ZAKOL-424865 format. One record per residue (C-alpha): residue in three letters; x, y, z. Coordinates in nm, 3 decimals. Last residue first. Example, Ala and Ser with C-alpha at 12.3 -4.5 7.8 and 13.67 -1.06 7.14 Angstrom:
% ZAKOL-424865
<pt residuo="ser" c1="1.367" c2="-0.106" c3="0.714"/>
<pt residuo="ala" c1="1.230" c2="-0.450" c3="0.780"/>
% end
This chain:
% ZAKOL-424865
<pt residuo="lys" c1="6.002" c2="-15.366" c3="1.400"/>
<pt residuo="thr" c1="5.800" c2="-15.261" c3="1.076"/>
<pt residuo="ser" c1="5.558" c2="-15.084" c3="1.307"/>
<pt residuo="val" c1="5.757" c2="-14.874" c3="1.466"/>
<pt residuo="ala" c1="5.930" c2="-14.732" c3="1.137"/>
<pt residuo="thr" c1="5.581" c2="-14.658" c3="1.041"/>
<pt residuo="lys" c1="5.510" c2="-14.480" c3="1.342"/>
<pt residuo="thr" c1="5.806" c2="-14.251" c3="1.339"/>
<pt residuo="glu" c1="5.757" c2="-14.198" c3="0.935"/>
<pt residuo="ser" c1="5.413" c2="-14.046" c3="1.042"/>
<pt residuo="lys" c1="5.514" c2="-13.827" c3="1.349"/>
<pt residuo="pro" c1="5.794" c2="-13.660" c3="1.119"/>
<pt residuo="pro" c1="6.143" c2="-13.754" c3="1.240"/>
<pt residuo="ala" c1="6.335" c2="-13.530" c3="1.466"/>
<pt residuo="ser" c1="6.501" c2="-13.200" c3="1.393"/>
<pt residuo="ala" c1="6.817" c2="-13.011" c3="1.346"/>
<pt residuo="lys" c1="6.816" c2="-12.649" c3="1.265"/>
<pt residuo="leu" c1="7.009" c2="-12.536" c3="0.924"/>
<pt residuo="leu" c1="7.343" c2="-12.476" c3="0.883"/>
<pt residuo="phe" c1="7.509" c2="-12.320" c3="0.533"/>
<pt residuo="trp" c1="7.785" c2="-12.444" c3="0.326"/>
<pt residuo="phe" c1="7.942" c2="-12.318" c3="-0.018"/>
<pt residuo="lys" c1="8.278" c2="-12.446" c3="-0.161"/>
<pt residuo="thr" c1="8.459" c2="-12.398" c3="-0.474"/>
<pt residuo="gly" c1="8.720" c2="-12.534" c3="-0.641"/>
<pt residuo="lys" c1="9.146" c2="-12.525" c3="-0.692"/>
<pt residuo="lys" c1="9.183" c2="-12.359" c3="-1.018"/>
<pt residuo="ser" c1="9.191" c2="-12.001" c3="-0.849"/>
<pt residuo="ser" c1="9.067" c2="-12.066" c3="-0.465"/>
<pt residuo="ser" c1="8.727" c2="-12.057" c3="-0.281"/>
<pt residuo="glu" c1="8.565" c2="-12.002" c3="0.048"/>
<pt residuo="val" c1="8.174" c2="-11.978" c3="0.123"/>
<pt residuo="asn" c1="7.945" c2="-11.927" c3="0.401"/>
<pt residuo="ile" c1="7.577" c2="-11.894" c3="0.353"/>
<pt residuo="lys" c1="7.412" c2="-11.793" c3="0.682"/>
<pt residuo="ser" c1="7.125" c2="-11.887" c3="0.883"/>
<pt residuo="gln" c1="6.835" c2="-11.766" c3="1.066"/>
<pt residuo="his" c1="6.637" c2="-11.967" c3="0.815"/>
<pt residuo="ser" c1="6.558" c2="-11.619" c3="0.630"/>
<pt residuo="glu" c1="6.922" c2="-11.549" c3="0.641"/>
<pt residuo="ile" c1="6.908" c2="-11.869" c3="0.470"/>
<pt residuo="ile" c1="6.659" c2="-11.771" c3="0.203"/>
<pt residuo="his" c1="6.790" c2="-11.402" c3="0.141"/>
<pt residuo="lys" c1="7.143" c2="-11.560" c3="0.074"/>
<pt residuo="val" c1="7.002" c2="-11.834" c3="-0.202"/>
<pt residuo="ile" c1="6.814" c2="-11.568" c3="-0.354"/>
<pt residuo="ser" c1="7.141" c2="-11.342" c3="-0.378"/>
<pt residuo="leu" c1="7.291" c2="-11.672" c3="-0.523"/>
<pt residuo="gly" c1="7.027" c2="-11.734" c3="-0.792"/>
<pt residuo="leu" c1="6.972" c2="-11.335" c3="-0.887"/>
<pt residuo="gly" c1="7.179" c2="-11.362" c3="-1.229"/>
<pt residuo="ser" c1="6.857" c2="-11.491" c3="-1.434"/>
<pt residuo="gly" c1="7.122" c2="-11.786" c3="-1.541"/>
<pt residuo="gly" c1="7.112" c2="-11.885" c3="-1.929"/>
<pt residuo="thr" c1="7.439" c2="-12.048" c3="-1.895"/>
<pt residuo="glu" c1="7.572" c2="-11.920" c3="-2.233"/>
<pt residuo="gln" c1="7.462" c2="-11.599" c3="-2.221"/>
<pt residuo="ser" c1="7.688" c2="-11.540" c3="-1.884"/>
<pt residuo="arg" c1="7.987" c2="-11.688" c3="-2.009"/>
<pt residuo="ser" c1="8.143" c2="-11.382" c3="-2.111"/>
<pt residuo="lys" c1="8.025" c2="-11.220" c3="-1.742"/>
<pt residuo="asp" c1="8.232" c2="-11.442" c3="-1.549"/>
<pt residuo="val" c1="8.256" c2="-11.345" c3="-1.202"/>
<pt residuo="arg" c1="7.840" c2="-11.271" c3="-1.271"/>
<pt residuo="tyr" c1="7.653" c2="-11.000" c3="-1.028"/>
<pt residuo="phe" c1="7.330" c2="-10.971" c3="-1.145"/>
<pt residuo="arg" c1="7.213" c2="-10.907" c3="-0.765"/>
<pt residuo="glu" c1="7.487" c2="-10.953" c3="-0.530"/>
<pt residuo="phe" c1="7.585" c2="-11.282" c3="-0.333"/>
<pt residuo="ile" c1="7.901" c2="-11.312" c3="-0.581"/>
<pt residuo="arg" c1="8.019" c2="-10.995" c3="-0.432"/>
<pt residuo="ser" c1="8.272" c2="-11.086" c3="-0.159"/>
<pt residuo="leu" c1="8.417" c2="-11.351" c3="-0.357"/>
<pt residuo="asp" c1="8.495" c2="-11.149" c3="-0.647"/>
<pt residuo="lys" c1="8.829" c2="-11.009" c3="-0.593"/>
<pt residuo="glu" c1="8.959" c2="-11.348" c3="-0.473"/>
<pt residuo="pro" c1="8.913" c2="-11.516" c3="-0.790"/>
<pt residuo="ile" c1="8.626" c2="-11.776" c3="-0.794"/>
<pt residuo="gly" c1="8.725" c2="-12.146" c3="-0.890"/>
<pt residuo="ile" c1="8.817" c2="-12.334" c3="-1.195"/>
<pt residuo="gly" c1="8.657" c2="-12.702" c3="-1.043"/>
<pt residuo="asn" c1="8.720" c2="-12.923" c3="-0.803"/>
<pt residuo="asp" c1="8.365" c2="-12.875" c3="-0.634"/>
<pt residuo="gly" c1="8.205" c2="-12.805" c3="-0.300"/>
<pt residuo="leu" c1="7.841" c2="-12.839" c3="-0.160"/>
<pt residuo="glu" c1="7.828" c2="-12.856" c3="0.173"/>
<pt residuo="phe" c1="7.516" c2="-12.896" c3="0.434"/>
<pt residuo="ile" c1="7.577" c2="-12.866" c3="0.792"/>
<pt residuo="ile" c1="7.266" c2="-12.975" c3="1.054"/>
<pt residuo="lys" c1="7.252" c2="-12.813" c3="1.425"/>
<pt residuo="lys" c1="7.166" c2="-12.901" c3="1.726"/>
<pt residuo="ala" c1="7.518" c2="-13.104" c3="1.807"/>
<pt residuo="ser" c1="7.660" c2="-13.118" c3="1.450"/>
<pt residuo="ala" c1="7.514" c2="-13.355" c3="1.187"/>
<pt residuo="thr" c1="7.646" c2="-13.388" c3="0.870"/>
<pt residuo="ile" c1="7.542" c2="-13.374" c3="0.519"/>
<pt residuo="lys" c1="7.859" c2="-13.388" c3="0.195"/>
<pt residuo="ile" c1="7.739" c2="-13.269" c3="-0.126"/>
<pt residuo="ile" c1="8.011" c2="-13.323" c3="-0.426"/>
<pt residuo="val" c1="8.066" c2="-13.168" c3="-0.740"/>
<pt residuo="glu" c1="8.324" c2="-13.358" c3="-0.943"/>
<pt residuo="ala" c1="8.455" c2="-13.133" c3="-1.266"/>
<pt residuo="gly" c1="8.484" c2="-13.297" c3="-1.618"/>
<pt residuo="thr" c1="8.404" c2="-13.004" c3="-1.788"/>
<pt residuo="gly" c1="8.429" c2="-12.671" c3="-1.587"/>
<pt residuo="ala" c1="8.311" c2="-12.563" c3="-1.260"/>
<pt residuo="tyr" c1="8.093" c2="-12.273" c3="-1.336"/>
<pt residuo="asn" c1="7.759" c2="-12.430" c3="-1.466"/>
<pt residuo="ile" c1="7.770" c2="-12.767" c3="-1.249"/>
<pt residuo="ala" c1="7.875" c2="-12.575" c3="-0.968"/>
<pt residuo="asn" c1="7.586" c2="-12.316" c3="-1.016"/>
<pt residuo="ala" c1="7.332" c2="-12.545" c3="-1.111"/>
<pt residuo="leu" c1="7.422" c2="-12.738" c3="-0.762"/>
<pt residuo="leu" c1="7.398" c2="-12.413" c3="-0.563"/>
<pt residuo="asn" c1="7.074" c2="-12.294" c3="-0.722"/>
<pt residuo="leu" c1="6.891" c2="-12.678" c3="-0.654"/>
<pt residuo="ile" c1="7.022" c2="-12.665" c3="-0.318"/>
<pt residuo="val" c1="6.856" c2="-12.303" c3="-0.218"/>
<pt residuo="gln" c1="6.527" c2="-12.398" c3="-0.446"/>
<pt residuo="tyr" c1="6.494" c2="-12.702" c3="-0.251"/>
<pt residuo="ile" c1="6.578" c2="-12.538" c3="0.084"/>
<pt residuo="arg" c1="6.258" c2="-12.289" c3="-0.038"/>
<pt residuo="arg" c1="6.016" c2="-12.549" c3="-0.098"/>
<pt residuo="tyr" c1="6.093" c2="-12.766" c3="0.244"/>
<pt residuo="asp" c1="6.096" c2="-12.499" c3="0.464"/>
<pt residuo="ala" c1="6.322" c2="-12.567" c3="0.737"/>
<pt residuo="ser" c1="6.320" c2="-12.799" c3="1.043"/>
<pt residuo="val" c1="6.636" c2="-13.058" c3="0.957"/>
<pt residuo="tyr" c1="6.619" c2="-13.416" c3="0.928"/>
<pt residuo="ile" c1="6.933" c2="-13.641" c3="0.829"/>
<pt residuo="pro" c1="6.808" c2="-13.964" c3="0.658"/>
<pt residuo="his" c1="7.020" c2="-14.259" c3="0.675"/>
<pt residuo="asp" c1="6.897" c2="-14.498" c3="0.382"/>
<pt residuo="ile" c1="6.972" c2="-14.233" c3="0.101"/>
<pt residuo="ser" c1="7.343" c2="-14.280" c3="0.224"/>
<pt residuo="asn" c1="7.506" c2="-13.980" c3="0.251"/>
<pt residuo="phe" c1="7.832" c2="-13.840" c3="0.066"/>
<pt residuo="leu" c1="7.645" c2="-13.772" c3="-0.209"/>
<pt residuo="gln" c1="7.840" c2="-13.741" c3="-0.526"/>
<pt residuo="ile" c1="7.777" c2="-13.548" c3="-0.885"/>
<pt residuo="lys" c1="8.008" c2="-13.602" c3="-1.206"/>
<pt residuo="val" c1="8.036" c2="-13.320" c3="-1.434"/>
<pt residuo="gln" c1="8.037" c2="-13.401" c3="-1.805"/>
<pt residuo="lys" c1="7.861" c2="-13.096" c3="-1.914"/>
<pt residuo="gln" c1="7.582" c2="-13.308" c3="-2.068"/>
<pt residuo="his" c1="7.611" c2="-13.533" c3="-1.792"/>
<pt residuo="ala" c1="7.576" c2="-13.286" c3="-1.571"/>
<pt residuo="lys" c1="7.254" c2="-13.148" c3="-1.730"/>
<pt residuo="lys" c1="7.099" c2="-13.479" c3="-1.754"/>
<pt residuo="glu" c1="7.168" c2="-13.537" c3="-1.396"/>
<pt residuo="leu" c1="7.019" c2="-13.203" c3="-1.295"/>
<pt residuo="gln" c1="6.678" c2="-13.332" c3="-1.172"/>
<pt residuo="asp" c1="6.812" c2="-13.629" c3="-1.023"/>
<pt residuo="met" c1="7.061" c2="-13.445" c3="-0.791"/>
<pt residuo="val" c1="6.769" c2="-13.213" c3="-0.671"/>
<pt residuo="glu" c1="6.592" c2="-13.512" c3="-0.564"/>
<pt residuo="ala" c1="6.913" c2="-13.671" c3="-0.416"/>
<pt residuo="ser" c1="6.951" c2="-13.339" c3="-0.229"/>
<pt residuo="leu" c1="6.593" c2="-13.405" c3="-0.095"/>
<pt residuo="glu" c1="6.622" c2="-13.748" c3="0.029"/>
<pt residuo="val" c1="6.954" c2="-13.599" c3="0.237"/>
<pt residuo="leu" c1="6.753" c2="-13.329" c3="0.379"/>
<pt residuo="asp" c1="6.513" c2="-13.539" c3="0.510"/>
<pt residuo="phe" c1="6.207" c2="-13.324" c3="0.640"/>
<pt residuo="pro" c1="6.090" c2="-13.164" c3="0.941"/>
<pt residuo="glu" c1="5.866" c2="-12.829" c3="0.866"/>
<pt residuo="phe" c1="5.899" c2="-12.473" c3="0.869"/>
<pt residuo="his" c1="5.699" c2="-12.249" c3="0.630"/>
<pt residuo="met" c1="5.826" c2="-11.963" c3="0.575"/>
<pt residuo="asn" c1="5.662" c2="-11.658" c3="0.527"/>
<pt residuo="ile" c1="5.677" c2="-11.459" c3="0.192"/>
<pt residuo="glu" c1="5.588" c2="-11.118" c3="0.219"/>
<pt residuo="gly" c1="5.853" c2="-10.989" c3="0.424"/>
<pt residuo="lys" c1="5.998" c2="-10.752" c3="0.192"/>
<pt residuo="glu" c1="6.300" c2="-10.906" c3="0.087"/>
<pt residuo="ile" c1="6.158" c2="-11.199" c3="0.080"/>
<pt residuo="gln" c1="5.869" c2="-11.091" c3="-0.200"/>
<pt residuo="thr" c1="6.157" c2="-10.876" c3="-0.361"/>
<pt residuo="ile" c1="6.371" c2="-11.181" c3="-0.420"/>
<pt residuo="thr" c1="6.072" c2="-11.405" c3="-0.526"/>
<pt residuo="met" c1="5.960" c2="-11.157" c3="-0.800"/>
<pt residuo="leu" c1="6.327" c2="-11.119" c3="-0.937"/>
<pt residuo="asp" c1="6.330" c2="-11.464" c3="-0.967"/>
<pt residuo="gln" c1="5.994" c2="-11.509" c3="-1.141"/>
<pt residuo="val" c1="6.087" c2="-11.234" c3="-1.391"/>
<pt residuo="leu" c1="6.381" c2="-11.371" c3="-1.467"/>
<pt residuo="ile" c1="6.278" c2="-11.732" c3="-1.504"/>
<pt residuo="asp" c1="5.963" c2="-11.600" c3="-1.758"/>
<pt residuo="leu" c1="6.256" c2="-11.398" c3="-1.958"/>
<pt residuo="arg" c1="6.500" c2="-11.743" c3="-1.953"/>
<pt residuo="asp" c1="6.145" c2="-11.935" c3="-2.093"/>
<pt residuo="leu" c1="6.053" c2="-11.650" c3="-2.335"/>
<pt residuo="ser" c1="6.409" c2="-11.657" c3="-2.486"/>
<pt residuo="lys" c1="6.368" c2="-12.021" c3="-2.510"/>
<pt residuo="ala" c1="6.026" c2="-12.011" c3="-2.706"/>
<pt residuo="ala" c1="6.199" c2="-11.745" c3="-2.953"/>
<pt residuo="lys" c1="6.457" c2="-12.023" c3="-3.032"/>
<pt residuo="lys" c1="6.203" c2="-12.304" c3="-3.063"/>
<pt residuo="leu" c1="5.993" c2="-12.092" c3="-3.286"/>
<pt residuo="phe" c1="6.308" c2="-11.972" c3="-3.480"/>
<pt residuo="asn" c1="6.394" c2="-12.354" c3="-3.528"/>
<pt residuo="glu" c1="6.032" c2="-12.470" c3="-3.627"/>
<pt residuo="arg" c1="5.959" c2="-12.176" c3="-3.903"/>
<pt residuo="val" c1="6.310" c2="-12.245" c3="-4.023"/>
<pt residuo="ala" c1="6.228" c2="-12.598" c3="-4.149"/>
<pt residuo="glu" c1="5.888" c2="-12.500" c3="-4.222"/>
<pt residuo="asn" c1="5.982" c2="-12.227" c3="-4.458"/>
<pt residuo="asp" c1="5.619" c2="-11.994" c3="-4.511"/>
<pt residuo="ile" c1="5.719" c2="-11.879" c3="-4.171"/>
<pt residuo="ala" c1="6.031" c2="-11.684" c3="-4.304"/>
<pt residuo="gly" c1="5.825" c2="-11.418" c3="-4.509"/>
<pt residuo="asp" c1="5.834" c2="-11.113" c3="-4.244"/>
<pt residuo="leu" c1="5.630" c2="-11.266" c3="-3.984"/>
<pt residuo="leu" c1="5.892" c2="-11.536" c3="-3.928"/>
<pt residuo="thr" c1="6.204" c2="-11.289" c3="-3.919"/>
<pt residuo="his" c1="5.962" c2="-11.042" c3="-3.670"/>
<pt residuo="val" c1="5.913" c2="-11.345" c3="-3.474"/>
<pt residuo="phe" c1="6.272" c2="-11.458" c3="-3.421"/>
<pt residuo="gly" c1="6.395" c2="-11.098" c3="-3.345"/>
<pt residuo="gln" c1="6.142" c2="-11.017" c3="-3.115"/>
<pt residuo="ala" c1="6.212" c2="-11.319" c3="-2.902"/>
<pt residuo="ser" c1="6.614" c2="-11.232" c3="-2.936"/>
<pt residuo="phe" c1="6.547" c2="-10.856" c3="-2.823"/>
<pt residuo="ile" c1="6.287" c2="-10.995" c3="-2.535"/>
<pt residuo="pro" c1="6.547" c2="-11.214" c3="-2.431"/>
<pt residuo="thr" c1="6.862" c2="-10.968" c3="-2.407"/>
<pt residuo="lys" c1="6.593" c2="-10.651" c3="-2.323"/>
<pt residuo="leu" c1="6.528" c2="-10.797" c3="-2.013"/>
<pt residuo="glu" c1="6.889" c2="-10.873" c3="-1.837"/>
<pt residuo="his" c1="6.988" c2="-10.527" c3="-1.960"/>
<pt residuo="ser" c1="6.694" c2="-10.328" c3="-1.814"/>
<pt residuo="val" c1="6.739" c2="-10.509" c3="-1.485"/>
<pt residuo="asp" c1="7.096" c2="-10.442" c3="-1.469"/>
<pt residuo="ala" c1="7.038" c2="-10.088" c3="-1.558"/>
<pt residuo="ile" c1="6.778" c2="-10.058" c3="-1.299"/>
<pt residuo="phe" c1="6.958" c2="-10.230" c3="-1.039"/>
<pt residuo="glu" c1="7.259" c2="-9.976" c3="-1.098"/>
<pt residuo="arg" c1="7.070" c2="-9.690" c3="-1.038"/>
<pt residuo="arg" c1="6.868" c2="-9.830" c3="-0.743"/>
<pt residuo="phe" c1="7.205" c2="-9.894" c3="-0.596"/>
<pt residuo="ala" c1="7.321" c2="-9.521" c3="-0.647"/>
<pt residuo="ala" c1="7.010" c2="-9.420" c3="-0.472"/>
<pt residuo="met" c1="7.056" c2="-9.665" c3="-0.194"/>
<pt residuo="lys" c1="7.410" c2="-9.538" c3="-0.166"/>
<pt residuo="lys" c1="7.303" c2="-9.221" c3="-0.131"/>
<pt residuo="leu" c1="7.005" c2="-9.254" c3="0.083"/>
<pt residuo="glu" c1="7.270" c2="-9.428" c3="0.350"/>
<pt residuo="asp" c1="7.499" c2="-9.116" c3="0.309"/>
<pt residuo="ile" c1="7.231" c2="-8.886" c3="0.395"/>
<pt residuo="glu" c1="7.116" c2="-9.096" c3="0.684"/>
<pt residuo="asn" c1="7.473" c2="-9.116" c3="0.815"/>
<pt residuo="gln" c1="7.529" c2="-8.731" c3="0.778"/>
<pt residuo="lys" c1="7.191" c2="-8.692" c3="0.961"/>
<pt residuo="arg" c1="7.261" c2="-8.902" c3="1.218"/>
<pt residuo="asn" c1="7.635" c2="-8.746" c3="1.256"/>
<pt residuo="ala" c1="7.475" c2="-8.390" c3="1.242"/>
<pt residuo="tyr" c1="7.238" c2="-8.479" c3="1.520"/>
<pt residuo="ser" c1="7.522" c2="-8.601" c3="1.719"/>
<pt residuo="ser" c1="7.753" c2="-8.318" c3="1.653"/>
<pt residuo="ile" c1="7.418" c2="-8.075" c3="1.783"/>
<pt residuo="glu" c1="7.432" c2="-8.283" c3="2.063"/>
<pt residuo="gln" c1="7.796" c2="-8.266" c3="2.183"/>
<pt residuo="asn" c1="7.761" c2="-7.875" c3="2.126"/>
<pt residuo="ile" c1="7.484" c2="-7.859" c3="2.399"/>
<pt residuo="lys" c1="7.662" c2="-8.073" c3="2.611"/>
<pt residuo="lys" c1="7.974" c2="-7.825" c3="2.584"/>
<pt residuo="leu" c1="7.719" c2="-7.552" c3="2.692"/>
<pt residuo="pro" c1="7.588" c2="-7.735" c3="2.961"/>
<pt residuo="asn" c1="7.976" c2="-7.755" c3="3.101"/>
<pt residuo="phe" c1="7.967" c2="-7.989" c3="3.422"/>
<pt residuo="tyr" c1="7.836" c2="-8.356" c3="3.258"/>
<pt residuo="ser" c1="8.058" c2="-8.325" c3="2.956"/>
<pt residuo="lys" c1="8.016" c2="-8.572" c3="2.654"/>
<pt residuo="lys" c1="8.280" c2="-8.607" c3="2.412"/>
<pt residuo="ile" c1="8.248" c2="-8.416" c3="2.096"/>
<pt residuo="gln" c1="8.222" c2="-8.554" c3="1.738"/>
<pt residuo="thr" c1="8.350" c2="-8.320" c3="1.467"/>
<pt residuo="ile" c1="8.122" c2="-8.140" c3="1.245"/>
<pt residuo="ser" c1="8.309" c2="-8.150" c3="0.894"/>
<pt residuo="ala" c1="8.073" c2="-8.439" c3="0.763"/>
<pt residuo="leu" c1="7.746" c2="-8.229" c3="0.848"/>
<pt residuo="lys" c1="7.858" c2="-7.957" c3="0.592"/>
<pt residuo="gln" c1="7.468" c2="-7.879" c3="0.506"/>
<pt residuo="asp" c1="7.528" c2="-7.478" c3="0.476"/>
<pt residuo="gln" c1="7.297" c2="-7.452" c3="0.753"/>
<pt residuo="val" c1="7.431" c2="-7.753" c3="0.966"/>
<pt residuo="asn" c1="7.809" c2="-7.632" c3="0.925"/>
<pt residuo="glu" c1="7.688" c2="-7.271" c3="1.047"/>
<pt residuo="leu" c1="7.500" c2="-7.471" c3="1.360"/>
<pt residuo="ala" c1="7.833" c2="-7.637" c3="1.431"/>
<pt residuo="lys" c1="8.049" c2="-7.317" c3="1.383"/>
<pt residuo="tyr" c1="7.772" c2="-7.117" c3="1.623"/>
<pt residuo="ile" c1="7.822" c2="-7.383" c3="1.854"/>
<pt residuo="asn" c1="8.212" c2="-7.419" c3="1.826"/>
<pt residuo="asn" c1="8.187" c2="-6.996" c3="1.912"/>
<pt residuo="ile" c1="7.958" c2="-7.091" c3="2.204"/>
<pt residuo="glu" c1="8.210" c2="-7.343" c3="2.345"/>
<pt residuo="lys" c1="8.516" c2="-7.114" c3="2.294"/>
<pt residuo="phe" c1="8.307" c2="-6.845" c3="2.461"/>
<pt residuo="phe" c1="8.184" c2="-7.024" c3="2.775"/>
<pt residuo="leu" c1="8.374" c2="-7.253" c3="2.991"/>
<pt residuo="leu" c1="8.710" c2="-7.198" c3="2.851"/>
<pt residuo="glu" c1="8.708" c2="-6.822" c3="2.759"/>
<pt residuo="ala" c1="8.464" c2="-6.759" c3="3.077"/>
<pt residuo="met" c1="8.741" c2="-6.935" c3="3.316"/>
<pt residuo="val" c1="9.057" c2="-6.792" c3="3.123"/>
<pt residuo="arg" c1="8.923" c2="-6.392" c3="3.149"/>
<pt residuo="ile" c1="8.772" c2="-6.453" c3="3.490"/>
<pt residuo="ile" c1="9.115" c2="-6.585" c3="3.638"/>
<pt residuo="ser" c1="9.282" c2="-6.316" c3="3.460"/>
<pt residuo="phe" c1="9.062" c2="-5.997" c3="3.510"/>
<pt residuo="gly" c1="9.002" c2="-6.125" c3="3.913"/>
<pt residuo="ser" c1="9.387" c2="-6.143" c3="3.947"/>
<pt residuo="ile" c1="9.479" c2="-5.827" c3="3.773"/>
<pt residuo="phe" c1="9.182" c2="-5.620" c3="3.941"/>
<pt residuo="ser" c1="9.229" c2="-5.775" c3="4.293"/>
<pt residuo="leu" c1="9.614" c2="-5.762" c3="4.249"/>
<pt residuo="ile" c1="9.564" c2="-5.362" c3="4.166"/>
<pt residuo="phe" c1="9.277" c2="-5.292" c3="4.385"/>
<pt residuo="thr" c1="9.462" c2="-5.448" c3="4.697"/>
<pt residuo="leu" c1="9.755" c2="-5.262" c3="4.613"/>
<pt residuo="phe" c1="9.576" c2="-4.917" c3="4.600"/>
<pt residuo="ile" c1="9.402" c2="-5.002" c3="4.940"/>
<pt residuo="ala" c1="9.708" c2="-5.106" c3="5.112"/>
<pt residuo="arg" c1="9.901" c2="-4.796" c3="5.030"/>
<pt residuo="asp" c1="9.616" c2="-4.576" c3="5.152"/>
<pt residuo="pro" c1="9.665" c2="-4.737" c3="5.467"/>
<pt residuo="val" c1="9.390" c2="-4.939" c3="5.691"/>
<pt residuo="asn" c1="9.325" c2="-4.775" c3="6.027"/>
<pt residuo="pro" c1="8.958" c2="-4.781" c3="6.033"/>
<pt residuo="thr" c1="8.780" c2="-5.035" c3="5.737"/>
<pt residuo="leu" c1="8.555" c2="-4.800" c3="5.538"/>
<pt residuo="tyr" c1="8.857" c2="-4.816" c3="5.260"/>
<pt residuo="leu" c1="8.885" c2="-5.163" c3="5.295"/>
<pt residuo="ala" c1="8.547" c2="-5.266" c3="5.205"/>
<pt residuo="thr" c1="8.589" c2="-4.986" c3="4.929"/>
<pt residuo="thr" c1="8.898" c2="-5.155" c3="4.788"/>
<pt residuo="thr" c1="8.698" c2="-5.496" c3="4.813"/>
<pt residuo="thr" c1="8.405" c2="-5.366" c3="4.571"/>
<pt residuo="val" c1="8.601" c2="-5.166" c3="4.334"/>
<pt residuo="ala" c1="8.841" c2="-5.474" c3="4.261"/>
<pt residuo="ile" c1="8.574" c2="-5.730" c3="4.212"/>
<pt residuo="ile" c1="8.363" c2="-5.451" c3="3.995"/>
<pt residuo="leu" c1="8.684" c2="-5.399" c3="3.797"/>
<pt residuo="ala" c1="8.732" c2="-5.736" c3="3.752"/>
<pt residuo="leu" c1="8.396" c2="-5.827" c3="3.630"/>
<pt residuo="ile" c1="8.440" c2="-5.542" c3="3.366"/>
<pt residuo="leu" c1="8.770" c2="-5.647" c3="3.281"/>
<pt residuo="ala" c1="8.674" c2="-6.013" c3="3.216"/>
<pt residuo="leu" c1="8.348" c2="-5.941" c3="3.033"/>
<pt residuo="gly" c1="8.553" c2="-5.729" c3="2.767"/>
<pt residuo="lys" c1="8.789" c2="-5.997" c3="2.736"/>
<pt residuo="ser" c1="8.563" c2="-6.288" c3="2.705"/>
<pt residuo="asn" c1="8.367" c2="-6.103" c3="2.448"/>
<pt residuo="leu" c1="8.079" c2="-5.919" c3="2.442"/>
<pt residuo="thr" c1="7.947" c2="-5.791" c3="2.098"/>
<pt residuo="met" c1="7.784" c2="-5.437" c3="2.070"/>
% end
């Protein structure tokens, strides 16, 4: 037998009416008509009040709890609505706890689904990126083994191409190891003071030949005689600037101009790298820091990059408690910038400057 609000109200109202009527009946000089009216009024008012209160405070919440538990059992967590907290109704508080639990579990499930989708996409991307250099090197080597090795000109040409493919494979593996170690926290940043202007000039020197081949002009809007010191990991910031500048040279377009600007602002140093090249479409801006994401997939083989450069940049800058920013317009160029903590010159350089005076 299931007791509902109507049955409960009927029983309690009848008890109240009988109790009240009995008390009047035992009281002297009370007319029978008054006793009868008291019974009717007590029963009706008691039934109405108890029915409404029981339905609102108990049975409605109990039904909601049952529905919530059924949804949890059926794993329909998303269909459980968030319940507002109540400090007066314990049943509503229980319902709210179930709702909060369901929402937490639903968020965990959604996160696991996203991670699973990301894992599948990542494995597919890695497989694709590894396949190209491996197959290229494999093809050249097998061609040589099939007889082309006896031709000196072909042998040298194919060995160079195979070596180039293996070099690309090595870059990809190294970048994968770097980004994995950074994400797992296995790489500790070694913070030290160094001249960011001098570091930028070193990167420019390294990529000067490549820039010349692409007919890209690089400018540094800071004199090497006016150093700007930051507190950061020298090797990792070198990697950041190298990736950003290499990307600008590869994708800005023939005849483009790349400008590096370093300025001091309060306790922070602002590093900017911009170009006046083809730009990045707006739809791609939010995804350029994802692993293996390329704006122009048709040019990915020409550039020879791993597709992980900007993702590594993002992780390194975030490890410096900063953020890599980007703004771009189609055919108007692209600008990246980030902030680093300013630092005083190293003690050795300070002593040298004093002794020179």
